[in-house]
N, C-alpha and C positions, 0 to 999 in steps of 0.2 A: 484238775479236780482231785481233792484229797478226801473225798466223802467217806471212804472206808478205812481211814488210817487209825489204826488203834493208838490210844494215848497220844493224840496229835498235840496235846498240850505241851509236850516235852520238846517240840520244835520251836523253840523261843525265838528264833529269828525268821520264822516263817513270815512272809508278806502277803501271800494270796491264798485264800481258802475259799473257793468258789461255792463249794457245798459241803456244809457240815449238818449231818442228820443227827439230830438229839435221840438218844435212845438210853433211857436211865436204867433199863433192864440189863444192859450189857455194860460191864465195867469198861472204862476207857472211853466211852461216847457220852458222857454226861456234859451238860452245858458249861460246867466249871472248867472243862478242858481248854476253854477260850480265855480264862482269866489272865494267864501270864503271856499270852501272844500280843504283846504291846507294840510289836513292829508291823502288824497287819495293815495293809493298804485296802484289801477287798475281802469281804467275808459274806457268806450266805448262810443263814441259819434256817434249817427246815425241821419239820415235825414239831413245830413250837406247840401244837395242841397237847403235847405230853408234859409241858411245863404248866403248873397250876397255881405256883405262889410267887410272891414278890421276892422271897428269900432266894428261890432257885433262879429267878431271872436275873437279879443283880450279880450273881456270880460271874456272868459272862463279863463284867466290867467295861461295858462298851464305852461308857463316859470317859474312861481313862485312856482310851485308845485314840490319841490326838493325831496319829498318821492315818487314821481310818477315813478313806475318801468314798468308798462304795460299800453300801450295806443291803442286804435282801433279808427280810424277815418273812417266813412263810408258814402258814398254818394250812394243813391239808384242806383243799376246797371240797374234796369228795367225802369227808368224814361224816359219818351218820348222826353224831352227836356233838354238842358243843356246850361250853360254860361261859355265856357272855361276860358275867361278873368277873370271873377269873381272868379271862382274856384282856379285859380292860386294864387290870393291875399288871398282868405280865408285859403288855406292850408299853404301859407307862414306866415300868422298871427297865425297859431295854433302851432307854434314852442314850442316844450317841453323842460323841464329842461335837462341840459346835463346829469343827472344821469339816464335817460331813458334806460331801457334794452331790452324791447320788444316793437315792433312797428308793426301795421297792417294798411294798407290803402287799401280801397276798393272803386271802382267805380269812382275815380277822372279822370275827362275828361279834365284836363288842359294839355298843350303841354309838360310840363317838371315837373320833380320832384323839390321840394322845395330846396332853396339854402342851408338850414341847413342840407341837406342830401348829398351835392356835395363836391367839393374839400375842402372847408373850413368847414369840418364836425363839427358840434356842439354837436351832441349826440354821443360822443366817447365812452361811456360805452355800446353802443348798441351790444346786443348778438344775437337777433333774429329779422329778418326783413321779413314781409310777404306783397307781393303786389298782389292784385287781381283786375283784369279788370280795369287797368289804361290804358290811352291813351297816355303816355309819349313817346316822341322821345328822350328825355334826361333822363338817368338813374342816380341813385346814383353812387358814386366812391366807389365800393365794396373794392377796394384796400386800401381805407383809413379807413376801419372799422376794426381795428387791433383786436377787441375783438369779432368779429362776429362769432357766433357758428352755427347759422342756417339761411337759405335763403329759402324762398318760392316765386316763380314766377308763377302766375295762370292766364289763360285766358287773355293773353296779346297779341295783334296781331302785335304790333310794334317792337318786338324783332326779329331780325335776326341774331345776333351773341351774343355769351356769352364769355365775356371776363374774362379768368381765369388768373388774375394777381397773381403773385407769393405771394405777401403779403396777398392777399385774401385767398389763399390756406393754410396758415400756421396752423390756428386754426379751420376752419370751420368743423363742425361735421355732418351736414345734409344740403342736397341740395335737393329741390323738384321742378321740372320743370313740369308744366302740362297745357295742352291746349294753347300752344305757336304756333299758326298755321303758322307763317312765320319763326320761328326758323330753322336756317339752319346748323350752325357750331359753334365749339369752336374756339376762337381766343385769343392768338395765340395757335398754337399746341406746348405746352410747353415741355421743357426738365425737368421740375421738376414734383413733384406728390404730392397728397392730403395726408400728413402724418397722419392726425387725422380724416379723413371722415369716419363716421360710418354708414351713411344712404344716399343712391343716388336713387331718384326717378324720373323717366322720363315717362310721359304718355301723349298720344294725341298730339304729335308733328309731323304732317304729312310730314314735309319737312326735318327733321333731318336726316342726312345720316350716321353719325358716333359718336359712344360714345367716351368720353374722354379716351384717351390712349389706346383704344381697339387695334390699329395696334401695339403699343409697346408690348402689351402682347401676341398677336397672333403671330406677326413677329418681335421678338425682335432683335434689332442690337446688335452686340458684346458688346458695352458699356452698354447696358440695361440688361445683363444677370443677374446680381446681384442686380437689383433693384426690390424691392417688391412694385408694384403698388398698392395704396390703401391698405396699410398694415394693417389698423384696420378697414376696410369696413366690416360691419356685415349684412347690408340689402341692396339688389340691386332689383329695381323693374323697368322694361322696358315694357310698353305695348302701343299698337296702335301707333307705329311709323313705318310705313311701307316702309321707305327708308332706315332704318338701316339693313345693309347687314353684317357687320362683328361683330361677337360676341366673347367675351373671353370665354376659357374654364373654366367650372365650377368644382370644385371650385379652381380658380388659386391662392388664398390665404386662409390660415387656419383660418382666423378670421371670414369668411363667415358664417352666421347662416341662412339667409334667401334669396332666390332668386326667383323672378317670372318674366319670360320673356314670352310674348305672342304677337301675331299679329304684328310681325316685318317683315322687308323686306327679312330676311334671307331665304336662299333656304334650309337650314338645319333643323330648327325646327319650329313647330306651337306654341309649348308651352313647357316650361322647368320650373319645380318647385323644388326648393332644400330647404330643411329645416333642421337645426341641433339644437337640444334642449336637455334637460336633459333626455328625453324619448328616444332619438336615432337620427339616421340621416336617412332621407328619400329622395328620388329623383324621379321625374316623367319626362319622356321625350316623347313628342309627335312629331314625325319626319315629315319632308317634303321629297319630292322625291329626293332632292339633298343630303341627307345624306347617305353616302355609308359605313361610319364607325363611330361608337360611340365616338371614340377618336377625331373626329372633334369638338365635343362640350363638352366632358368630359375629365377631368384630373384625370386618374384612380390612379395614385400615391397618390392623396390627398383623395381618397375615400375608404380606407381600413377600415374605421369605419362605413360605410353605412350599415344599416339593412334592409332597404325596398327599392327595385327598381321596378319601373313601367315603362315598354316601350311601345309604341304604334306606329305602322306603321314603326318600326325601322328595320335596317338590323341585322343580327345575331351578337351577342356579341362574340368577339374573346376569345378563350379559355384562352390565356395568360392574358386576363384582368379579365375574370370571376374568375379565381383562386386567383387574387389579392383581391378580395372582401371577405376577410376572416370572416368579421362580418355579412354578408349578411344572414338574416333569412327569407326573403320574396322576391320572384321574380314573378312578374305578367307581362305577355306579351300579348298584343292585336294586332291583325292584323299583327303579326311579327312572325319570326321562334321561336322555344321554347326558345330562349334566347342565345344559344351557337352554334357555327358553327358546322353543322352536320358533315362535312368531318373531322373536327379535332377531334370530339368526336370518331367517328368510326375508325380513324387511329391508335387508340390504345394508350399506354401509361398509366400508373398507376397513377390516381389522384382521390381525393375524394373532396368533397365540403360539408360544414355544413348546407346548406340551408334547412329550414324546411318546407316552405310554397311556392307551386308552382301553379300558375294559368295561364292556356293557353286559349286564346279566339281567335277564327277565325284564326287559324294558318294552313299553308299549309305543315307542317312537317308530315312525314309519321309515321305509328305506329312503324316502325323499328327503325326510328331515335329517337324518344322519348324514346323507350325501352333502346336504348343505353345510351342516356343522364341520364336516372333514375338509371341506374346501378352504377352511380358515386355518389348517393346521399344517403349515408347510415342513415342520421338522418331525412329524409323526414317523415313528420307526417301529412301533409295536401297536396291533390292533387285535382285540379279542372280543368276540361277540358270541353270547350264549343265550340260547332260549329266548330269542325275540320274535314272537310269533308274527308280527306284522311285516318281517322281512322275509320275503319269499325268493329273492334272487339276489345274486351277489356277482358283481363283475368289475373290470377295470376299464375306465374311460378310454384309454388308449386302444385296448383290444377291440371294443365295440366300434371303433372307427376304422378298423382294419379287417372286417369280416366280408370283403368282396370276393375272396377266393378261399377254397377249402383248404385246411392245414393237414399237411401229411404227418402222420404219426412219427414222432421222433424215435419210435422204438425200431425203425428200420436201420438199425445200427450194423456196422460190420461185423460185430460180435454175435449177432442173432439174426437168423433167417426167419421172416414171418411168411406165412402163407398167404399167396396173393389174394385169395378170397377173402380171408379175414382183414387184410389191409384195406380192401375195397369196402368191406362192410364197415370198417371203423371210420374210413374217409366220409363215407356216406351219412353215417350217424352224426359225425362232428359237423358236417355241413348243415344237417337239419337243425341241429342245436343252434348253430351259429345264425341261422336264418331266423329262428325264433327270437334270439337275443336282439337282433336288429329291430325287431318290432316291439320291443317291451321297454324301451329306454325311458318312456314318461310313465311307467307303472310305479304307483306309490311304494309297491313292495320291493322295488329294485334299490338295492344299495350300491351306488356306483363310485368306485374309488376314483378320486380325482386323479388326473393325469401326472400332477406333480409328485404324487406319492411313489410313482414307479421306480424313482431313484432313491427314495428315502426308506420306504417300508421294508423292514427286515423280518419281522415275525407277524404272521397272520394265523389267527385261530377262529375257526367258524364251526360252531356247534349249534345248528338251528334245524329242527326236525322239519324234514320235507323240502328245505331249500334247495335250489338249483344253482350250483356255483359255475359259472362260465369261465372261459379261458383266462388264466392267470399269467400267461407267457410274458406280458409286459412288465411284470414286476421283476426288474433287473437285479435289484439288490437283496431280494428275499432269500433267507437262509433257513427260515423255520416255518413249516406249514403243518397245521393240525385241522383235519376235517373230520367231522362226526355227524352222523344221522343226515347226511345230505347226499346230492347226486353231484358227480364230477366226471365228465367223458372226454377230458382233454390231456395232452401231454403235461408233464409237471415241470416247472421252471428248472433248468439245468444247474441253477446256483444253490439248490438245496443242500443243506448239511443235515438237517433234522426233518424227518417226515413221519407224521403219525396219522392213520386212517383207521376210523372206527365206524362200522356199519355204513360205509360209503357205497352208494350205487354206482355202477359204471367202471369200477375197477375189476375187469374181467380177466385180466392176464398181467403178470408182472413184467411183461415185455415193455410195458409203457414207462418202466422205471429204469431201463437199461441205460438211459443216457445220463443218469444222476451219478456220474463218476466221482463227484466230491462228497456225496452223501456218507456221513459217519453214523447216523442213528436212524433206524427204520422200526416203526411199530405198526402192526397190522391186527385189528381186532374185529371178528365177526364180519368179514367182507365177503361171504359167500362160501358155500360148501364146496364149489367146484375150483376154487383159487389154488393155483400150484405155484411152485417156486422156481420153475426153470429159468424165468427172465432175470432172476437174481445173479446168475452165473458171472456176467460182467462186473457186477458190483463186488462179488466176492473175490474174483481174481485180479481185476484191474483197477477197482475202485478203492474207496477208503472206508468202507463199511466195517464198523467195529462193534456195533451193538444192534442186535436184531431181536424183536419180540414178536411172536405170531400166536394168536389165540383165536379159537372160534372158526377155523377153517380146517376141518378134518382132513388128514392125510395131505396136508400142504406139501410135505417133503416127499410123498409117495409118487411112484412112477418116474422117479428121476432118471433121465437118459444119461448114461455115463459117457457116451461117445464124444460129446463136445468137451468133456473134461480132460480127455487124454493129453498128456504133456503139461497140464496145470498141476503144479506141485504145492501151492500155498495160497492161503488168503490172509486178510488182516482182521478177520472176525474174531474178537475176544470174548464177547458175552452173548449168550443165546438163551432166550426164555421162550418156552413153547409147551403146548399141551398135546403136541402130536409126537409122542414117544416112539410109536411103531413106525411112522413115516421116516423119522430121521434114522433110526437104527436099521431100517430096510434099505438104507442107501450107503452102503459100505465105501463107495467111492467118494461120496460126500464127507464121510467121516475122516477119510485119509486126507482129504483136502484141508480139513479143519484141524488137524492133528498137531500141527506146529504153532497154531495161533490161539485156539480156543482155550480159555483159562477159567471161565465161569459157565457153567450149563445148569438151568433151572428147569425142571419138569414140573409144571404147576397146572392143576385142575384136569388131569387126565381121569376120566370115569370108566375106561374100558380095558386097559392093560392090567393083566393079573401076573404074568411072568414073562420072561425073555427067553426067545428061541436061541438055539445054538448060533445061529447066523447073526442074530442081534447081539449076542454076547461078544462075538469076534469083532463086530463092527464098533462096539462100545469100547472095546480095549484099544482101538486105533486112537482114541482122543487122549494121547499121552501127555498133553500140556495142561490138562485140567488140574486146577488148584482149588476150585470150590464147586460142590455139587449139591443141588436142592431136589428133594422130591417133596412137593407140596400139594396137598389135597388129592393125591392119587388114591382114591378110597378103595379101590378093588386090588391094588398091587399087594401081592402075597410074598414075592421074593424080590430081592435086590439083584443086580447083576452079580453072578459068580465070579467073574475076574476083577472084582473091584480092587483086590490086593495089588493087581498089576499096574494101577495108576500111581507110579511112583512120585508124581508131583502133588499128589492130592493133599490138601492141608485142612480143609473144612468140609464137613458132611452134616447137612441139616435134613432131618426128616420130620415133617410136620403134618399132621392130620392125614396119617396113613393107617387107619385102624385095622386093616386087613393084615398088616405087616407083622409077622410073628417072630421073626429072628434076623440076625445079621447073616452075611454069606458064609457058607461052610469054609471057604478058603481064607476068611478073616478080612481084615481091613489093612491098607498099606501102612508100613512103618513111618511114612511121612506125616500121617494124620496129626494135626494139633488141636483139632476141635471137633467134637461130636455132640449134636443137639437133637434128642428125641423127645423133648418134654412136652409136645402136644399130640402124641400118638395114642396116650390112654390105652396103652397095651402093656400088661404086667409082665408077660414073658419077655418082650423086648427090653423092658426097663431091667429087669433081673439080669439079662445077658449083657447089657452095657455096664451095669454096676460092677460086673466082674473084671471089667477092663480098667476100672480106677487104678490109676498109677502107671499105666502104659501109655495113656493118651492125656497130654497136660490139661485139657479142659473138656469135661463131659457134663453136659446139661440134660437131667433126667426129667 
């Protein structure tokens, strides 16, 4: 960019001047600075509203620049006043050399395009034409532009019709029409097609009622059956055109790689996104009430390579189409049925589908319907079920066949001793639940995982309010389990690597997790005020647990018994996030255990702690491996730990939404600190103190 170069006209060998702002009031920025720049390949001339006469405009000598291939002529679109007559003369006098290939004109308020763009076309080599915010009633003769490859028309209110001349259609590869507030139709409705068009973008055209050739594609005449409309089209984008009712089925041509349709007048879809790349084919459909069958908007014969399908508010997918999607790996359904017509699934017939990932969100399908559906999916490895009110119970078929005897809790580990009374109570409770399970196999609300999934299912997510989740011990391959707003009274599968529990009834003690020695990630949210962490000791000392998040269980770390920890010197826990500040720091032995491994500590959402006691300060200083420390949403916290400067490995300190915090510790911050962020505390005193540290800490965000 050479926009601000004084006397740029002296750089006679200059080849690129992307932005030259005309300023007659300042010497050295007049338009005649361009006169002798005959080597220019690209130039952008701005502030042309300051040029009023033919004599001034011709001083640019654009017609003599035979190397010039790219030209921008710009009038300020936000200017309060204009002189249409003068602007006509100026634009006419800025005629470029016939070799010009790319032209952009912005903000011209004359009544017509220049004559050198009309029937007697001068710039016959033109390949790209972009018109923005012009006020013309007379437009260029697009049909005369034999070499035109790209056309952009944007924010033009005077266009009502777009003339698709056959000569124009021959070579054009990209058409962009955006912000044409009065654009209504394509004229004429041609019998030819755009054989080389690769990109078609139409946005913000509120009066446009039909896409080019859409009627030919949706309702082809007999003579059109063998015509491939837009045979090379790769990208189609139609947005905010509320009068467009008729849409072509996607993808009607194999060349399509990207489609985005949204906010149109169609009664079929709110949004449709299709993409095809080297990583696979993906499709998302968000339906309107008028969509009764997905084949109204999708051409399934062209979707055999699709790998990911997301449907929202859609009718069920007919089985005959579902089994055509032989490459499908992921099916997600929101506010829809489970994806395939239930009656067709239940009617029998031997069929299988290789889909591996199913996500169902807010579906009215019953447990029985989903059970039937899952029985045909032998390769399913990931199942997620959210807010499906008709599903009241969840179980594994193999487990229901093995409920003849009570299951002893796996928490009777050699590492932990359980009170005998507690163990008996737990066994009795499990036995009662299993007895109930055996009597509810035929319940429509029961989603029963087929036995064949015991060896394939790796990820299971159940977030269904009030649902009862029965034993999952038969899932031999499961590594990820997320449960939310449900009940679970059983031991957890020992193969788990990732466990998330949120508002789960039945998790009365962490002893039931002691067998999960392979677990690397554990998240616990709102699972009871009496929940304590003692049962985690085997995971911390002999397991693989490296990430732990606990919120909504006050004093989770409180009352920790140090006796079982004697002789245990280290853990593998690296990241800890909790709202139980006092409970953690009131357990100095636990802090010592974590001292060599814990690198990231997040205190989030604590609404009680105001300051730290001497004992808590000492416990905090034992966390010598900390590299990252967060205080987030601790709205009553007035003081940070005084010994913060003794954490010599600390590199990042974030303090967000802690309005009561007035200052940093008196002892200062560790010299190892590389980043300090306090920009969400809204505290001027703290901000001033941090500002004084500028230069001593590489990155400070205020």
